[in-house]
C-alpha positions as a Markdown table, in Angstrom:
| # | Residue | x | y | z |
|---|---|---|---|---|
| 1 | Met | 0.0 | 0.0 | 0.0 |
| 2 | Ala | 1.3 | 3.4 | -0.9 |
| 3 | Gln | 2.4 | 5.7 | 2.0 |
| 4 | Arg | -0.2 | 8.2 | 2.8 |
| 5 | His | 1.6 | 10.6 | 5.1 |
| 6 | Leu | 5.3 | 10.2 | 4.5 |
| 7 | Asp | 6.4 | 11.0 | 1.0 |
| 8 | Pro | 9.6 | 9.1 | 0.2 |
| 9 | Thr | 10.4 | 11.6 | -2.6 |
| 10 | Asp | 10.2 | 14.6 | -0.2 |
| 11 | Pro | 13.8 | 16.0 | -0.2 |
| 12 | Thr | 13.1 | 17.9 | 3.1 |
| 13 | Ala | 12.2 | 14.7 | 4.9 |
| 14 | Gln | 15.2 | 12.8 | 3.3 |
| 15 | Ala | 17.5 | 15.5 | 4.7 |
| 16 | Val | 16.5 | 15.0 | 8.3 |
| 17 | Thr | 19.2 | 13.0 | 10.1 |
| 18 | Gly | 20.2 | 11.7 | 13.5 |
| 19 | Asp | 21.2 | 15.1 | 14.6 |
| 20 | Ala | 17.5 | 16.1 | 14.4 |
| 21 | Leu | 16.6 | 13.1 | 16.5 |
| 22 | Ala | 19.1 | 14.2 | 19.1 |
| 23 | Gly | 17.6 | 17.6 | 19.2 |
| 24 | Tyr | 14.1 | 16.3 | 19.6 |
| 25 | Leu | 15.1 | 14.0 | 22.4 |
| 26 | Arg | 16.9 | 16.8 | 24.3 |
| 27 | Ala | 13.8 | 19.0 | 24.0 |
| 28 | Arg | 11.5 | 16.3 | 25.3 |
| 29 | Ala | 13.9 | 15.5 | 28.2 |
| 30 | Thr | 14.0 | 19.2 | 29.1 |
| 31 | Glu | 10.1 | 19.2 | 29.1 |
| 32 | Phe | 10.2 | 16.1 | 31.4 |
| 33 | Leu | 12.6 | 17.8 | 33.9 |
| 34 | Arg | 10.6 | 21.0 | 33.9 |
| 35 | Ala | 7.3 | 19.1 | 34.6 |
| 36 | Leu | 9.0 | 17.1 | 37.3 |
| 37 | Arg | 10.2 | 20.3 | 39.0 |
| 38 | Thr | 6.6 | 21.8 | 38.9 |
| 39 | His | 5.1 | 18.5 | 40.2 |
| 40 | Arg | 7.5 | 18.6 | 43.2 |
| 41 | Glu | 6.8 | 22.2 | 43.9 |
| 42 | Thr | 3.1 | 21.6 | 44.0 |
| 43 | Gly | 3.4 | 18.6 | 46.2 |
| 44 | Gly | 1.6 | 16.2 | 43.9 |
| 45 | Val | -1.8 | 16.8 | 45.5 |
| 46 | Pro | -4.8 | 14.7 | 44.2 |
| 47 | Ala | -6.5 | 15.7 | 40.9 |
| 48 | Gly | -8.7 | 18.7 | 41.4 |
| 49 | Gly | -6.7 | 20.0 | 44.3 |
| 50 | Ala | -4.1 | 21.9 | 42.3 |
| 51 | Glu | -4.4 | 22.5 | 38.5 |
| 52 | Glu | -0.7 | 23.0 | 38.2 |
| 53 | Ser | 0.0 | 19.6 | 39.7 |
| 54 | Val | -2.4 | 17.9 | 37.3 |
| 55 | Asp | -0.8 | 19.7 | 34.3 |
| 56 | Ala | 2.6 | 18.7 | 35.5 |
| 57 | Ala | 1.6 | 15.1 | 35.7 |
| 58 | Leu | 0.1 | 15.2 | 32.2 |
| 59 | Leu | 3.3 | 16.8 | 30.8 |
| 60 | Leu | 5.4 | 14.2 | 32.5 |
| 61 | Arg | 3.4 | 11.5 | 30.8 |
| 62 | Arg | 3.5 | 13.3 | 27.5 |
| 63 | Ser | 7.3 | 13.7 | 27.5 |
| 64 | Ala | 7.9 | 10.1 | 28.7 |
| 65 | Arg | 5.6 | 8.7 | 25.9 |
| 66 | Arg | 7.4 | 10.7 | 23.2 |
| 67 | Ile | 10.9 | 9.7 | 24.4 |
| 68 | Ser | 9.9 | 6.1 | 24.8 |
| 69 | Ala | 8.3 | 6.0 | 21.3 |
| 70 | Ser | 11.4 | 7.7 | 19.7 |
| 71 | Leu | 13.7 | 5.2 | 21.3 |
| 72 | His | 11.5 | 2.4 | 19.8 |
| 73 | Thr | 11.1 | 3.8 | 16.3 |
| 74 | Phe | 14.7 | 5.0 | 15.9 |
| 75 | Arg | 16.5 | 2.4 | 18.0 |
| 76 | Pro | 19.1 | 1.4 | 15.2 |
| 77 | Leu | 20.5 | 4.9 | 15.7 |
| 78 | Leu | 20.8 | 4.8 | 19.5 |
| 79 | Asp | 23.1 | 2.9 | 21.9 |
| 80 | Pro | 21.2 | -0.4 | 22.1 |
| 81 | Glu | 22.0 | -1.2 | 25.8 |
| 82 | Trp | 21.0 | 2.3 | 26.9 |
| 83 | Ser | 17.8 | 2.6 | 24.9 |
| 84 | Glu | 16.6 | -0.9 | 25.8 |
| 85 | Glu | 17.2 | -0.2 | 29.5 |
| 86 | Leu | 15.4 | 3.2 | 29.5 |
| 87 | Arg | 12.4 | 2.5 | 27.2 |
| 88 | Pro | 10.6 | 0.0 | 29.5 |
| 89 | Glu | 11.2 | 2.3 | 32.5 |
| 90 | Leu | 9.5 | 5.2 | 30.7 |
| 91 | Ala | 6.6 | 3.0 | 29.7 |
| 92 | Trp | 6.2 | 1.9 | 33.4 |
| 93 | Leu | 6.2 | 5.6 | 34.5 |
| 94 | Ser | 3.7 | 6.7 | 31.9 |
| 95 | Gly | 1.4 | 3.8 | 32.7 |
| 96 | Thr | 1.6 | 4.5 | 36.4 |
| 97 | Leu | 0.8 | 8.2 | 36.0 |
| 98 | Lys | -2.1 | 7.7 | 33.7 |
| 99 | Leu | -4.2 | 5.5 | 36.0 |
| 100 | Glu | -5.6 | 8.1 | 38.3 |
| 101 | His | -6.8 | 10.3 | 35.5 |
| 102 | Ala | -8.2 | 7.2 | 33.6 |
| 103 | Tyr | -10.3 | 6.1 | 36.6 |
| 104 | Glu | -11.7 | 9.6 | 37.1 |
| 105 | Ala | -12.6 | 9.9 | 33.4 |
| 106 | Arg | -14.1 | 6.4 | 33.4 |
| 107 | Leu | -16.4 | 7.2 | 36.3 |
| 108 | Glu | -17.5 | 10.4 | 34.7 |
| 109 | Arg | -18.3 | 8.6 | 31.5 |
| 110 | Leu | -20.3 | 5.9 | 33.1 |
| 111 | Leu | -22.3 | 8.2 | 35.3 |
| 112 | Gln | -23.2 | 10.4 | 32.3 |
| 113 | Ala | -24.2 | 7.3 | 30.4 |
| 114 | Leu | -26.4 | 6.1 | 33.3 |
| 115 | Asn | -28.1 | 9.4 | 33.5 |
| 116 | Arg | -28.8 | 9.4 | 29.8 |
| 117 | Leu | -30.1 | 5.8 | 29.8 |
| 118 | Ser | -32.3 | 6.3 | 32.8 |
| 119 | Gly | -33.8 | 9.4 | 31.4 |
| 120 | Thr | -32.6 | 11.7 | 34.1 |
| 121 | Thr | -30.9 | 14.2 | 31.7 |
| 122 | Ala | -32.5 | 16.1 | 28.8 |
| 123 | Leu | -33.9 | 13.5 | 26.4 |
| 124 | Pro | -34.2 | 13.9 | 22.6 |
| 125 | Ala | -37.3 | 15.7 | 21.4 |
| 126 | Gln | -40.3 | 13.3 | 21.5 |
| 127 | Pro | -43.4 | 13.3 | 19.3 |
| 128 | Val | -46.2 | 15.5 | 20.7 |
| 129 | Ala | -48.4 | 12.5 | 21.1 |
| 130 | Ala | -45.9 | 10.9 | 23.5 |
| 131 | Val | -46.6 | 13.6 | 26.1 |
| 132 | Ala | -50.1 | 14.7 | 27.2 |
| 133 | Val | -49.5 | 18.4 | 26.5 |
| 134 | Gly | -51.3 | 20.6 | 29.0 |
| 135 | Thr | -51.2 | 18.0 | 31.8 |
| 136 | Leu | -47.7 | 19.1 | 33.0 |
| 137 | Pro | -46.3 | 22.4 | 34.3 |
| 138 | Asp | -44.1 | 24.2 | 31.9 |
| 139 | Gly | -41.0 | 23.4 | 33.9 |
| 140 | Ala | -41.8 | 19.7 | 34.0 |
| 141 | Arg | -42.4 | 19.6 | 30.3 |
| 142 | Ala | -39.1 | 21.3 | 29.6 |
| 143 | Ala | -37.3 | 18.8 | 31.8 |
| 144 | Gly | -39.1 | 15.9 | 30.1 |
| 145 | Asp | -38.5 | 16.7 | 26.5 |
| 146 | Gly | -35.3 | 18.7 | 26.6 |
| 147 | Arg | -36.7 | 21.6 | 24.7 |
| 148 | Gly | -37.1 | 24.1 | 27.5 |
| 149 | Thr | -34.6 | 26.7 | 28.5 |
| 150 | Gly | -33.4 | 27.6 | 32.0 |
| 151 | Thr | -34.6 | 24.4 | 33.5 |
| 152 | Ala | -32.0 | 22.0 | 35.0 |
| 153 | Pro | -32.1 | 18.3 | 34.1 |
| 154 | Val | -33.9 | 16.1 | 36.6 |
| 155 | Pro | -31.3 | 14.2 | 38.8 |
| 156 | Leu | -31.3 | 10.5 | 39.5 |
| 157 | Asn | -32.9 | 11.0 | 42.9 |
| 158 | Ala | -35.7 | 13.3 | 41.7 |
| 159 | Ala | -38.9 | 13.0 | 43.8 |
| 160 | Pro | -41.9 | 11.4 | 42.1 |
| 161 | Pro | -45.0 | 13.4 | 41.4 |
| 162 | Gly | -47.1 | 14.1 | 44.4 |
| 163 | Thr | -44.2 | 14.3 | 46.9 |
| 164 | Gly | -43.3 | 17.9 | 46.4 |
| 165 | Gly | -40.8 | 17.3 | 43.6 |
| 166 | Pro | -41.1 | 18.1 | 39.9 |
| 167 | Ala | -43.8 | 16.2 | 38.0 |
| 168 | Arg | -42.8 | 14.0 | 35.0 |
| 169 | Pro | -44.6 | 11.7 | 32.6 |
| 170 | Ala | -44.7 | 8.1 | 33.9 |
| 171 | Pro | -41.7 | 6.3 | 32.4 |
| 172 | Ala | -42.1 | 3.2 | 30.2 |
| 173 | Pro | -41.7 | -0.1 | 32.1 |
| 174 | Glu | -38.2 | -0.8 | 30.8 |
| 175 | Arg | -36.9 | 2.7 | 31.6 |
| 176 | Gly | -38.7 | 2.6 | 35.0 |
| 177 | Asn | -36.9 | -0.6 | 35.9 |
| 178 | Leu | -33.6 | 1.0 | 34.8 |
| 179 | Thr | -34.3 | 4.2 | 36.8 |
| 180 | Val | -34.9 | 2.1 | 39.9 |
| 181 | Gly | -31.4 | 0.5 | 39.7 |
| 182 | Ala | -29.6 | 3.4 | 38.1 |
| 183 | Ala | -29.0 | 5.3 | 41.4 |
| 184 | Lys | -27.6 | 2.3 | 43.2 |
| 185 | Ala | -25.6 | 1.3 | 40.1 |
| 186 | Gly | -24.1 | 4.8 | 40.0 |
| 187 | Ala | -23.3 | 4.7 | 43.7 |
| 188 | Leu | -21.6 | 1.3 | 43.3 |
| 189 | Leu | -19.5 | 2.5 | 40.4 |
| 190 | Glu | -18.6 | 5.6 | 42.2 |
| 191 | Arg | -17.5 | 3.7 | 45.3 |
| 192 | Gln | -15.4 | 1.2 | 43.3 |
| 193 | Leu | -13.8 | 3.6 | 40.8 |
| 194 | Thr | -13.1 | 6.3 | 43.5 |
| 195 | Leu | -11.4 | 3.7 | 45.6 |
| 196 | Ala | -9.4 | 2.6 | 42.5 |
| 197 | Arg | -8.5 | 6.3 | 41.7 |
| 198 | Thr | -7.3 | 6.9 | 45.3 |
| 199 | Arg | -5.1 | 3.8 | 45.2 |
| 200 | Ala | -3.8 | 4.9 | 41.8 |
| 201 | His | -2.9 | 8.3 | 43.2 |
| 202 | Ser | -1.1 | 6.7 | 46.1 |
| 203 | Thr | 0.7 | 4.3 | 43.8 |
| 204 | Ala | 1.8 | 7.3 | 41.6 |
| 205 | Leu | 3.1 | 9.2 | 44.6 |
| 206 | Gln | 5.1 | 6.1 | 45.8 |
| 207 | Ala | 6.5 | 5.6 | 42.3 |
| 208 | Leu | 7.6 | 9.2 | 42.1 |
| 209 | Gly | 9.4 | 8.8 | 45.4 |
| 210 | Ser | 11.0 | 5.5 | 44.6 |
| 211 | Ser | 14.6 | 4.7 | 43.7 |
| 212 | Arg | 13.4 | 3.3 | 40.4 |
| 213 | Phe | 11.9 | 6.6 | 39.4 |
| 214 | His | 15.0 | 8.5 | 40.5 |
| 215 | Ala | 17.2 | 6.3 | 38.3 |
| 216 | Val | 14.8 | 7.1 | 35.4 |
| 217 | Ala | 15.0 | 10.8 | 36.1 |
| 218 | Asp | 18.8 | 10.7 | 36.3 |
| 219 | Lys | 19.0 | 9.1 | 32.8 |
| 220 | Val | 16.5 | 11.6 | 31.4 |
| 221 | Ala | 18.6 | 14.4 | 32.9 |
| 222 | Leu | 21.7 | 13.1 | 31.1 |
| 223 | Leu | 19.6 | 12.8 | 27.9 |
| 224 | Ala | 18.8 | 16.5 | 28.1 |
| 225 | Ser | 22.5 | 17.3 | 27.6 |
| 226 | Glu | 23.9 | 14.3 | 25.7 |
| 227 | Val | 22.1 | 11.8 | 23.5 |
| 228 | Pro | 23.9 | 8.4 | 23.1 |
| 229 | Leu | 23.8 | 8.1 | 19.3 |
| 230 | Thr | 25.7 | 5.4 | 17.4 |
| 231 | Pro | 28.8 | 6.6 | 15.5 |
| 232 | His | 27.0 | 6.6 | 12.1 |
| 233 | Ala | 23.7 | 8.1 | 13.4 |
| 234 | Pro | 24.4 | 11.9 | 13.0 |
| 235 | Gly | 24.5 | 11.6 | 9.2 |
| 236 | Thr | 21.9 | 8.9 | 8.8 |
| 237 | Ala | 18.5 | 9.8 | 7.3 |
| 238 | Leu | 15.5 | 9.3 | 9.6 |
| 239 | His | 12.9 | 8.9 | 6.9 |
| 240 | Pro | 13.3 | 5.1 | 6.3 |
| 241 | Leu | 12.8 | 4.3 | 9.9 |
| 242 | Ala | 9.7 | 6.6 | 10.1 |
| 243 | Ala | 8.3 | 5.1 | 7.0 |
| 244 | Ala | 8.8 | 1.6 | 8.5 |
| 245 | Ala | 6.7 | 2.7 | 11.5 |
| 246 | Glu | 3.9 | 3.8 | 9.1 |
| 247 | Glu | 4.1 | 0.6 | 7.2 |
| 248 | Arg | 3.6 | -1.4 | 10.5 |
| 249 | Leu | 0.5 | 0.8 | 11.1 |
| 250 | Thr | -0.9 | 0.2 | 7.6 |
| 251 | Gln | -0.4 | -3.6 | 8.0 |
| 252 | Ala | -2.1 | -3.7 | 11.3 |
| 253 | Val | -5.0 | -1.7 | 10.0 |
| 254 | Ala | -5.3 | -4.0 | 7.0 |
| 255 | Ala | -5.6 | -6.9 | 9.5 |
| 256 | Leu | -8.6 | -5.3 | 11.2 |
| 257 | Pro | -12.2 | -6.4 | 10.2 |
| 258 | Leu | -12.9 | -3.1 | 8.5 |
| 259 | Leu | -15.6 | -4.6 | 6.4 |
| 260 | Thr | -17.5 | -5.5 | 9.5 |
| 261 | Ala | -16.7 | -2.1 | 11.0 |
| 262 | Gly | -18.1 | -0.5 | 7.9 |
| 263 | His | -21.6 | -1.3 | 9.3 |
| 264 | Pro | -22.7 | 0.9 | 12.2 |
| 265 | Tyr | -24.2 | -2.1 | 14.0 |
| 266 | Asn | -22.0 | -5.2 | 14.6 |
| 267 | Ala | -24.2 | -7.8 | 16.2 |
| 268 | Glu | -21.5 | -10.4 | 16.4 |
| 269 | Ala | -19.3 | -8.1 | 18.5 |
| 270 | Leu | -22.2 | -7.2 | 20.8 |
| 271 | Val | -22.9 | -10.9 | 21.4 |
| 272 | His | -19.2 | -11.4 | 22.4 |
| 273 | Gly | -19.4 | -8.2 | 24.5 |
| 274 | Leu | -22.3 | -9.5 | 26.5 |
| 275 | Ser | -20.5 | -12.7 | 27.4 |
| 276 | Pro | -20.1 | -13.3 | 31.2 |
| 277 | Asp | -16.5 | -14.2 | 30.6 |
| 278 | Pro | -14.4 | -11.7 | 32.6 |
| 279 | Ser | -11.4 | -11.9 | 30.3 |
| 280 | Pro | -10.7 | -9.0 | 27.9 |
| 281 | His | -13.0 | -8.7 | 24.9 |
| 282 | Pro | -11.5 | -10.8 | 22.1 |
| 283 | Gln | -12.1 | -8.3 | 19.4 |
| 284 | Asp | -10.5 | -5.3 | 21.2 |
| 285 | Gly | -6.9 | -6.3 | 21.3 |
| 286 | Pro | -6.1 | -5.6 | 17.6 |
| 287 | Trp | -7.8 | -2.2 | 17.8 |
| 288 | His | -5.8 | -1.2 | 20.8 |
| 289 | Gln | -2.6 | -2.3 | 19.0 |
| 290 | Val | -3.5 | -0.1 | 16.0 |
| 291 | Arg | -4.0 | 2.8 | 18.4 |
| 292 | Leu | -0.5 | 2.3 | 19.8 |
| 293 | Leu | 1.0 | 2.0 | 16.3 |
| 294 | Leu | -0.8 | 5.2 | 15.2 |
| 295 | Arg | 0.8 | 7.0 | 18.2 |
| 296 | Leu | 4.2 | 5.8 | 17.2 |
| 297 | His | 3.6 | 7.0 | 13.6 |
| 298 | Arg | 2.5 | 10.5 | 14.9 |
| 299 | Tyr | 5.5 | 10.8 | 17.1 |
| 300 | Ala | 7.8 | 9.8 | 14.3 |
| 301 | Arg | 6.3 | 12.6 | 12.2 |
| 302 | Glu | 7.0 | 15.0 | 15.0 |
| 303 | Val | 10.7 | 14.0 | 14.9 |
| 304 | Leu | 10.9 | 14.5 | 11.2 |
| 305 | His | 9.3 | 18.0 | 11.5 |
| 306 | Gly | 11.2 | 19.1 | 14.6 |
| 307 | Gly | 8.2 | 18.9 | 16.9 |
| 308 | Asn | 6.1 | 21.1 | 14.6 |
| 309 | Ser | 4.4 | 18.4 | 12.6 |
| 310 | Pro | 1.6 | 19.8 | 10.3 |
| 311 | Val | -1.9 | 18.8 | 11.4 |
| 312 | Asp | -3.3 | 15.9 | 9.5 |
| 313 | Val | -7.0 | 16.1 | 10.0 |
| 314 | Gly | -7.7 | 12.6 | 8.9 |
| 315 | Leu | -5.0 | 11.2 | 11.1 |
| 316 | Leu | -6.2 | 13.2 | 14.0 |
| 317 | Thr | -9.8 | 12.0 | 13.5 |
| 318 | Ala | -8.7 | 8.4 | 13.3 |
| 319 | Gly | -6.7 | 8.8 | 16.5 |
| 320 | Gln | -9.6 | 10.3 | 18.3 |
| 321 | Ser | -11.9 | 7.5 | 17.2 |
| 322 | Leu | -9.4 | 4.9 | 18.6 |
| 323 | Asn | -9.2 | 6.9 | 21.9 |
| 324 | Arg | -13.0 | 6.7 | 22.1 |
| 325 | His | -12.8 | 3.0 | 21.4 |
| 326 | Arg | -10.4 | 2.4 | 24.3 |
| 327 | Asp | -12.4 | 4.6 | 26.7 |
| 328 | Ala | -15.7 | 2.8 | 25.8 |
| 329 | Ser | -14.2 | -0.7 | 26.0 |
| 330 | Glu | -12.6 | 0.0 | 29.4 |
| 331 | Ala | -15.9 | 1.6 | 30.7 |
| 332 | Ala | -17.8 | -1.5 | 29.5 |
| 333 | Ala | -15.4 | -3.7 | 31.4 |
| 334 | Ala | -15.8 | -1.6 | 34.5 |
| 335 | Ala | -19.6 | -1.9 | 34.3 |
| 336 | Ala | -19.3 | -5.7 | 33.8 |
| 337 | Gln | -17.0 | -5.9 | 36.8 |
| 338 | Ala | -19.4 | -4.0 | 39.0 |
| 339 | Ala | -22.2 | -6.3 | 37.9 |
| 340 | Arg | -20.3 | -9.2 | 39.3 |
| 341 | Thr | -20.4 | -7.7 | 42.8 |
| 342 | Pro | -21.9 | -10.3 | 45.1 |
| 343 | Arg | -25.4 | -9.8 | 46.5 |
| 344 | Ile | -26.4 | -6.7 | 44.5 |
| 345 | Ala | -30.1 | -6.1 | 43.9 |
| 346 | Pro | -31.6 | -7.4 | 40.6 |
| 347 | Ala | -32.5 | -3.8 | 39.5 |
| 348 | Thr | -28.9 | -2.7 | 40.1 |
| 349 | Ala | -27.5 | -5.7 | 38.0 |
| 350 | Tyr | -30.1 | -4.8 | 35.3 |
| 351 | Ala | -28.9 | -1.2 | 35.2 |
| 352 | Leu | -25.3 | -2.3 | 35.0 |
| 353 | Gly | -26.1 | -4.7 | 32.2 |
| 354 | Val | -27.8 | -2.0 | 30.1 |
| 355 | Leu | -24.8 | 0.3 | 30.8 |
| 356 | His | -22.4 | -2.4 | 29.7 |
| 357 | Ala | -24.3 | -3.0 | 26.4 |
| 358 | Asp | -24.5 | 0.8 | 25.9 |
| 359 | Gln | -20.7 | 1.1 | 26.1 |
| 360 | Arg | -20.2 | -1.8 | 23.8 |
| 361 | His | -22.4 | 0.0 | 21.3 |
| 362 | Glu | -20.1 | 3.0 | 21.8 |
| 363 | Val | -17.1 | 0.7 | 20.9 |
| 364 | Glu | -18.8 | -0.3 | 17.7 |
| 365 | Ala | -19.6 | 3.4 | 16.9 |
| 366 | Ala | -15.9 | 4.3 | 17.4 |
| 367 | Arg | -14.8 | 1.4 | 15.1 |
| 368 | Phe | -17.2 | 2.7 | 12.5 |
| 369 | Ala | -15.9 | 6.2 | 12.8 |
| 370 | Phe | -12.3 | 5.0 | 12.5 |
| 371 | Gln | -13.2 | 3.0 | 9.4 |
| 372 | Gln | -14.7 | 6.1 | 7.8 |
| 373 | Ala | -11.7 | 8.3 | 8.6 |
| 374 | Trp | -9.2 | 5.7 | 7.5 |
| 375 | Arg | -11.0 | 5.1 | 4.2 |
| 376 | Lys | -10.9 | 8.8 | 3.5 |
| 377 | Gln | -7.2 | 8.8 | 4.0 |
| 378 | Thr | -6.8 | 5.9 | 1.6 |
| 379 | Val | -9.0 | 7.5 | -1.1 |
| 380 | Gly | -7.2 | 10.8 | -0.6 |
| 381 | Ala | -3.9 | 9.2 | -1.3 |
| 382 | Ser | -5.0 | 7.3 | -4.4 |
């Protein structure tokens, strides 16, 4: 397949050599050290306690990912012993720092989905016949059909009609059953994921104070001043190695079931997704791998363009779709895990099951969006 993003005949790209790689790595190492200093100055308080600390942790992850990716893509130009020793340590650090934010974002995603599914947020406009117009106060009608202004959405614990709370149309039986369990399902998810986030925060703080992290920081500090290139690297072109990273991406995408993803509803995947098996979803692995390869490709382009890579809208859209895919698949797994909690009420388990299916639908929607974005890239290059 022809290269879509790296032009092998581009003389500018061909002229980029190992010296540019060294400059890129030094810049990322400087960013890492600056973020580490800010994080230490703010004390590394929990997310939401200090915006500077959160930004510093994100920048630490950002720099560590880019350094690790560059060591992987351009490893023939770097001292092999040094790069193979540092790269897994940077991956460990990035993975440790991301967990707290991931749990927080996952909880927010699941609670929003629960509210939407149980009808406690503004719903899409319904046909006039669906609501007995004139039987509800204006405020209640606005909350029920989502077309009013200045009226807050009805929360999960809204009082039923006749108890002093806002009146609403009686929900359909299925939605009524879901609403009954949604509040308890949300409380269960909040308890489990908040505990996981707190533990992840403690783990991150312990990691940043460990001897293992100090060894990584020392190596990055040396990288900021001296990059251990091989003797022939300064004059070696980077384009072939960057093109190889793109080729690995295109091969991985070619192995995906894009024909199936070309349909917005993949019933086979949903059947697998509803399986009680707690193991990871069998169809998700290759998509996660493509997401990682796409990231390596993006970072390789950054190296070629000195950190100022031009924005590729199609590539950006494809990456965002794969991020949505990861978020939805992990959220579905969290809902399934919560549903396995012993001795929960049937209504709670029902709400969690509907939530799990909803997130698996989101997975399929993300795959469909990626397929559309990638096909546009292919057509645009032909």
